DRENDORO-833826 format. One line per field, with one value per atom (N, C-alpha, C, O): residue in one letter; atom name; x, y, z. Coordinates in Angstrom, 2 decimals, padded with zeros to 5 digits. Atoms other than C-alpha are relative to their C-alpha. Layout:
BEGIN
type a|...
atom CA|...
X X|...
Y Y|...
Z Z|...
***
This chain:
BEGIN
type m|m|m|m|s|s|s|s|d|d|d|d|t|t|t|t|p|p|p|p|a|a|a|a|l|l|l|l|p|p|p|p|d|d|d|d|g|g|g|g|t|t|t|t|y|y|y|y|d|d|d|d|a|a|a|a|f|f|f|f|v|v|v|v|v|v|v|v|d|d|d|d|a|a|a|a|d|d|d|d|d|d|d|d|d|d|d|d|a|a|a|a|d|d|d|d|s|s|s|s|a|a|a|a|d|d|d|d|r|r|r|r|m|m|m|m|h|h|h|h|l|l|l|l|s|s|s|s|v|v|v|v|t|t|t|t|i|i|i|i|l|l|l|l|a|a|a|a|g|g|g|g|e|e|e|e|h|h|h|h|k|k|k|k|g|g|g|g|e|e|e|e|v|v|v|v|v|v|v|v|e|e|e|e|l|l|l|l|t|t|t|t|a|a|a|a|r|r|r|r|g|g|g|g|l|l|l|l|a|a|a|a|g|g|g|g|t|t|t|t|s|s|s|s|i|i|i|i|d|d|d|d|l|l|l|l|i|i|i|i|g|g|g|g|m|m|m|m|p|p|p|p|a|a|a|a|t|t|t|t|l|l|l|l|t|t|t|t|v|v|v|v|t|t|t|t|g|g|g|g|g|g|g|g|s|s|s|s|p|p|p|p|s|s|s|s|l|l|l|l|r|r|r|r|v|v|v|v|d|d|d|d|e|e|e|e|p|p|p|p
atom N|CA|C|O|N|CA|C|O|N|CA|C|O|N|CA|C|O|N|CA|C|O|N|CA|C|O|N|CA|C|O|N|CA|C|O|N|CA|C|O|N|CA|C|O|N|CA|C|O|N|CA|C|O|N|CA|C|O|N|CA|C|O|N|CA|C|O|N|CA|C|O|N|CA|C|O|N|CA|C|O|N|CA|C|O|N|CA|C|O|N|CA|C|O|N|CA|C|O|N|CA|C|O|N|CA|C|O|N|CA|C|O|N|CA|C|O|N|CA|C|O|N|CA|C|O|N|CA|C|O|N|CA|C|O|N|CA|C|O|N|CA|C|O|N|CA|C|O|N|CA|C|O|N|CA|C|O|N|CA|C|O|N|CA|C|O|N|CA|C|O|N|CA|C|O|N|CA|C|O|N|CA|C|O|N|CA|C|O|N|CA|C|O|N|CA|C|O|N|CA|C|O|N|CA|C|O|N|CA|C|O|N|CA|C|O|N|CA|C|O|N|CA|C|O|N|CA|C|O|N|CA|C|O|N|CA|C|O|N|CA|C|O|N|CA|C|O|N|CA|C|O|N|CA|C|O|N|CA|C|O|N|CA|C|O|N|CA|C|O|N|CA|C|O|N|CA|C|O|N|CA|C|O|N|CA|C|O|N|CA|C|O|N|CA|C|O|N|CA|C|O|N|CA|C|O|N|CA|C|O|N|CA|C|O|N|CA|C|O|N|CA|C|O|N|CA|C|O|N|CA|C|O|N|CA|C|O|N|CA|C|O|N|CA|C|O|N|CA|C|O|N|CA|C|O|N|CA|C|O
X 001.28|007.05|000.22|001.19|-000.23|006.63|-001.07|-000.79|001.06|003.32|-000.01|000.05|000.01|003.24|-001.43|-002.23|001.36|000.12|-000.22|000.74|000.34|-001.69|-000.16|-001.20|000.01|-000.83|001.23|002.29|-001.18|001.45|000.93|000.52|-000.95|004.59|-000.56|-001.15|000.48|003.75|-000.11|000.23|000.20|002.96|-001.49|-002.15|001.43|-000.49|-000.29|000.34|000.52|-002.25|-000.86|-001.67|000.70|-003.61|-000.46|-000.14|000.59|-005.40|000.03|-000.41|-000.08|-004.78|-001.38|-001.89|001.33|-008.10|000.05|-000.91|-000.14|-006.79|001.47|002.29|-001.37|-003.61|-000.04|-000.77|-000.09|-002.75|001.45|002.25|-001.35|000.39|000.22|-000.71|-000.37|002.22|000.32|001.12|-000.19|002.11|001.42|001.87|-001.33|005.56|001.14|002.29|-001.07|007.50|-000.49|-001.49|000.41|007.31|000.15|-000.53|-000.21|008.53|-000.77|-000.53|000.73|006.11|-001.50|-002.03|001.45|002.49|-000.62|000.00|000.79|-000.16|-000.95|-001.68|000.79|-001.88|-000.92|-000.60|000.89|-004.82|-000.08|-000.44|000.11|-004.67|-000.88|-000.89|000.84|-007.13|000.59|001.10|-000.50|-006.13|-001.07|-002.26|000.95|-007.72|-000.34|-001.36|000.26|-007.51|000.52|001.30|-000.50|-006.94|-000.71|-001.77|000.58|-007.65|-000.26|-001.17|000.12|-007.23|-000.73|-000.67|000.73|-009.36|-000.94|-001.68|000.88|-011.13|000.58|000.05|-000.62|-008.87|000.68|001.27|-000.64|-007.63|001.22|001.14|-001.27|-004.03|000.40|000.40|-000.46|-002.83|001.52|002.14|-001.45|000.75|000.50|-000.25|-000.68|003.17|001.15|001.99|-001.00|005.36|000.85|000.41|-000.93|008.36|000.43|000.53|-000.61|009.64|-000.88|-000.36|000.88|006.57|-000.09|-000.14|000.16|006.29|-001.45|-002.36|001.35|003.28|-000.53|000.05|000.65|001.00|-001.01|-001.27|001.02|-001.57|-001.20|-001.78|001.12|-004.25|000.35|-000.49|-000.44|-002.20|-000.10|-000.39|-000.09|-001.97|-001.35|-001.47|001.31|-005.65|-000.52|-000.55|000.53|-007.11|001.05|000.72|-001.06|-003.74|000.14|-000.01|-000.31|-003.01|001.37|002.23|-001.28|-000.14|000.28|-000.60|-000.42|001.80|000.55|001.49|-000.44|002.19|000.77|000.25|-000.82|005.02|000.31|000.76|-000.31|005.39|001.11|000.94|-001.14|008.77|000.47|000.81|-000.40|009.64|-000.88|-000.44|000.95|006.55|000.09|-000.69|-000.17|007.77|-000.60|-000.27|000.64|005.63|000.85|001.63|-000.60|006.91|-001.07|-001.73|001.05|004.61|000.61|001.43|-000.38|005.19|-001.29|-002.17|001.17|002.63|000.24|001.25|-000.13|002.07|-000.48|-001.21|000.52|001.49|-001.44|-001.78|001.41|-002.22|-000.16|-001.29
Y 000.52|000.46|-001.33|-001.48|001.29|-003.08|-000.41|-001.21|000.38|-003.35|000.97|002.18|-000.85|-002.07|000.33|-000.58|-000.36|-000.09|-000.22|-000.26|000.17|-000.62|001.37|001.67|-001.34|002.91|000.18|-000.36|-000.29|004.14|000.96|001.63|-000.93|006.07|001.41|001.83|-001.38|009.57|000.42|-000.33|-000.56|011.76|000.25|000.81|-000.05|011.62|000.66|000.33|-000.52|013.73|-001.10|-001.71|001.11|011.28|000.41|001.50|-000.22|011.02|-001.35|-002.36|001.25|008.40|-000.31|000.43|000.37|006.61|-001.07|-001.24|001.00|003.83|-000.26|-000.18|000.32|002.93|-000.98|-000.80|001.01|-000.11|-000.33|-000.44|000.41|-000.99|-001.44|-002.24|001.36|-004.10|-000.77|-000.31|000.80|-006.81|-000.55|-000.85|000.60|-008.09|001.01|000.62|-000.99|-004.82|001.35|001.88|-001.26|-001.68|001.19|002.20|-001.15|000.58|-000.11|000.67|000.23|-000.69|000.17|-000.25|-000.19|000.29|-000.40|-000.29|000.29|-000.87|001.17|001.55|-001.19|002.06|-000.22|-000.95|-000.12|002.61|001.48|002.29|-001.40|005.83|000.07|-000.84|-000.21|007.19|001.14|002.12|-001.01|009.19|001.08|000.78|-001.11|012.65|000.67|001.37|-000.72|013.86|-000.79|-001.73|000.59|012.89|-001.27|-001.61|001.21|009.72|-001.09|-001.90|001.06|007.54|000.47|-000.20|-000.55|009.70|-001.05|-001.71|000.93|007.58|-001.39|-002.18|001.32|004.55|-000.07|000.90|000.22|003.10|-000.89|-001.94|000.71|001.93|-000.50|000.26|000.62|-000.46|-000.01|-000.47|-000.10|000.13|-000.51|-000.52|000.26|-001.05|000.99|001.03|-001.06|001.81|-000.19|-000.76|000.01|002.10|001.43|002.28|-001.25|005.02|001.23|002.35|-001.17|007.26|000.58|-000.16|-000.66|009.81|-000.09|000.05|000.05|009.45|-001.42|-002.38|001.29|006.65|-000.25|000.64|000.29|004.92|000.94|001.36|-000.94|007.12|001.39|002.08|-001.31|010.25|000.12|001.19|-000.04|009.32|-000.01|000.49|000.06|008.68|001.42|002.25|-001.32|011.68|000.98|002.13|-000.91|013.16|000.04|-000.99|-000.08|014.46|-000.60|-000.58|000.63|012.71|000.15|000.47|000.04|012.57|-001.38|-001.83|001.33|009.18|000.17|000.71|-000.04|008.91|-001.42|-002.23|001.33|005.84|000.19|000.93|-000.07|005.43|-001.40|-002.16|001.34|002.33|-001.06|-002.18|000.92|000.70|-000.09|-000.80|000.02|001.31|001.25|002.37|-001.15|003.53|000.58|-000.12|-000.71|006.10|000.96|001.64|-000.86|007.97|001.02|000.69|-001.07|011.32|000.55|001.01|-000.56|012.38|001.50|001.93|-001.46|016.13|000.60|-000.02|-000.76|018.72|000.37|000.65|-000.35|019.44|001.45|001.90
Z 000.35|-013.45|-000.72|-001.47|000.63|-014.57|-001.00|-001.89|000.93|-016.38|-001.17|-000.99|001.17|-019.93|-000.39|-000.64|000.39|-020.75|-001.50|-002.27|001.41|-024.05|-000.64|-001.22|000.56|-025.14|-000.87|-000.56|000.80|-027.90|000.74|001.68|-000.60|-026.99|-000.04|-001.03|-000.09|-025.85|001.45|002.36|-001.33|-022.87|000.19|-000.69|-000.26|-021.28|001.34|002.35|-001.27|-018.66|000.60|-000.09|-000.65|-016.12|001.40|001.88|-001.33|-012.78|000.72|000.16|-000.77|-010.07|000.58|001.42|-000.47|-009.48|001.10|001.84|-001.07|-007.22|000.24|-000.67|-000.37|-005.37|001.16|002.12|-001.05|-003.28|000.27|-000.66|-000.36|-001.38|-000.44|-000.46|000.38|-002.56|001.29|002.10|-001.21|000.12|000.11|001.21|-000.01|-000.89|000.02|000.25|000.10|-001.20|000.53|000.06|-000.62|000.93|-000.94|-000.75|000.88|-001.90|-001.32|-002.24|001.26|-004.57|000.23|001.26|-000.04|-005.28|-001.31|-002.37|001.19|-007.71|-000.20|000.72|000.29|-009.38|-001.19|-002.12|001.16|-011.68|-000.31|000.55|000.42|-013.64|-001.23|-002.05|001.18|-016.17|-000.83|-000.29|000.93|-019.23|-000.12|-000.26|-000.08|-019.22|-001.33|-001.41|001.24|-022.82|-001.20|-001.06|001.24|-026.42|-000.40|000.14|000.58|-028.34|001.03|000.87|-001.00|-025.24|001.27|002.31|-001.13|-022.92|000.60|-000.13|-000.70|-020.31|000.18|000.96|-000.17|-020.68|001.36|001.82|-001.29|-017.40|-000.22|-000.86|000.13|-017.21|001.38|002.35|-001.25|-014.49|-000.01|-000.97|-000.10|-013.33|001.35|002.33|-001.25|-010.70|000.06|-000.83|-000.11|-009.47|001.24|002.24|-001.14|-007.17|000.31|-000.57|-000.43|-005.16|-000.07|-000.11|-000.01|-005.23|001.42|002.40|-001.30|-002.44|000.43|-000.39|-000.54|-000.19|000.13|-000.38|-000.21|000.85|-001.12|-001.93|001.01|-001.31|000.16|-000.84|-000.24|000.31|-000.51|-001.09|000.48|-000.48|-001.52|-002.05|001.45|-004.16|-000.71|-001.83|000.64|-004.88|-000.23|000.68|000.34|-006.69|-000.48|-000.79|000.42|-007.65|-001.52|-002.19|001.42|-011.13|-000.24|000.65|000.32|-012.89|-001.48|-002.28|001.40|-016.12|-000.27|000.38|000.42|-017.77|-001.30|-002.27|001.20|-020.28|-000.41|000.40|000.53|-022.48|-001.04|-002.01|000.90|-024.20|-000.31|000.59|000.39|-026.15|000.62|000.87|-000.61|-024.68|001.51|002.13|-001.46|-021.10|000.63|000.23|-000.63|-018.87|001.13|001.77|-001.12|-016.41|000.51|-000.28|-000.57|-014.02|000.93|001.79|-000.93|-012.34|000.58|-000.15|-000.67|-009.77|000.12|000.68|000.03|-010.20|001.31|002.08|-001.13|-007.53|-000.31|-001.46|000.24|-007.05|-000.39|-000.63
***
């Protein structure tokens, strides 16, 4: 992931609300995820991810876990 979200370090339940393929790289996607609970509930975080399984259409609507460590985000798309 390359974009740093404006969230403190921690683990967040999230939901993929949008996903777009990157025109310059076949293994990279631009994602918008919303935080589902806690102090940051409803905030939308924009990320660029590499190596996610599935197409951009497959990822929309999927639950995910966003982990921020040292200001760097990591996203794991969960099983439905």
